[in-house]
C-alpha angles and dihedrals in degrees: 000000000000098000093061087076093053104056112130126262091251091067091048093049091048092049092051092049093049093046090052091052093223100133103072152343129307119282120271117273089223094077106118102192137038089251093053091046091051093050093048092047091052091047091050091052093050089049121174093358090072094046128210122323114264096190142029126267107272140181128210131172110235121181091342096311126104110234121198112201146165135190120225134183093263105023153002124246126201131180110208098188097275108041145358119254127196126217112193147146119024090340090067093058090050091047093051090048089054091054101270122233092336092051129087094276093062123194127345114264100181138034119261111272123203137183130172093286105044151321129265134192129179126214134186094279107018150346138259121214123191123191119158092200096050123102086244106034096194123034132172127201115196104200127102126255137019092312086074088067090059093047095048092052093044091052090054089064098052107120096032113139124196110244092220136005109297092349100115123148087246092057088050091049092053090048092053112190091346094075130239125354101224097214136100105295108203091110091043088060097053090045090051090052089056092051096042091052091055093252097118114198096355081120107035120248113222134158096236138031091242091056090044092055090050092050091048091050090051090057088061092213100119126112141145098264117110111222131165109259097030125116112247113218102210133202095225098171100041096244097117095254130108109255103152139038139206140166116256112234100165136018121210133175100275101000142049130215113226141179109224140176130218096035136108122248091272094051095258136112099265126119141301096037126200145130115313141163110238142165119245130188111244090228089071094056114098094191147328120246116209111218113239097243 
């Protein structure tokens, strides 16, 4: 799980402070279960930053797991059987809008992670990504596991249009401090999604599609099975070779739905090009690469 090594310093500092128990008083003696005790202890350690409780301690069974939770003025705490997770800030509003702990997402399973572009949090059955500068500032992916992180970030970019030919933000990201890489940027996009979701090189970052294909082959994680969250290697020119890539977001009988970069709104090579969600026939997919999450 590559992204576990890349969580920001803020999360580490918070975890250390909470573990040390320096932010508040001891938990209430009235807690009747281990889950209730854990939630109250966490709340006590956060102290005034969390605010007063706005609801009672509750328990709900989600996806076969009992979840103990409580709502506060400035956050939501949930004990998932092993640890307490906090949902706060703008993420809390998005979580409540998605149904909260009783909704289809279920309980939080990881701490909120933020970089300069946005914030991501994963739940039992999906992820929420918030990025004020993205074409879609709030996106929700309702699939289980780390692949939901990739999908939530990818969805946030749908509608992006390159400002000039081969001058996308993804081409600039691959170029680093050296400026834009003036090459087709479909693979740059899926690599950027991996990085922006905190998953590092789960999808390899390379400065050309040829190098990208080689790196993917070296991971030895490519097969012919279409699965949500995989990278589709697409025969764009009809010559039997992979020349394009996109992230699979839905699998149908004879087609897949993908989010792709460096295409026009119809999935072709017209202009302007950007990031779009399109439908592709499975017969044009050379293989599916499984990100190394």
